[in-house]
C-alpha positions, 0 to 999 in steps of 0.5 A: 778368186782361190781365196774367196770363191772356195774353189771348184774342184779338187785341184782348186781345194788343193790350192786354196789350202796351200794358200791358207797355210802359207797365210797361216805359217808365213815361209812354211812353204818353200817353192823351188823351180826344177830343171830337167835332167837327162836321166829317167825317173823309173831307170834310177831306183835310188832317185833324189833330187840333189841340192847345194847346201849353201842357202837357208835350207833346213838341217835336215834334207827337205822332201820334194813333192810334185803334182802330175796335173796342168792346173797345179803344176802351172800354179805352182811355177806361177807361185814360186815366181812370185814368192821369189819376188816377195823374198827378193823384196820386189813386191810387199806381202800385201802385194803377195797376198793379193796375187793369191786372191786373184790367181789365176786371174792376176 
C-alpha cells in the first residue's frame, strides 16, 4: 500500500510522492502512453516527442520524462490506464484514490 506503508525503497518513495502530488493538485500530472517508433533516440540529436495539439494540451509544449526502472515503468503504465478511466467517467474519484492506496495490490 503505497500511501499507507511509506514505501520500501527509492522507487516506492518516488511513487508515494507522485500519488500525494496528484491528491494535493488534482490534474497536475498527465499520463500519456507512448508507442515505440523505429528511430533510435541516440541516433537523433534533436530527439523530441510529438503530440497533436487537438485536446487539452497546455499552451506551452510539455516536457516528458521516463524512468529506466521496471517498478516505476510498470507503475506509470498502470496509473495511466486508471487515470484514463477516471477522465472517461468509468470510475469515481474515490475509486481512483482507492486504487492508489492499494497499488500494487489492486
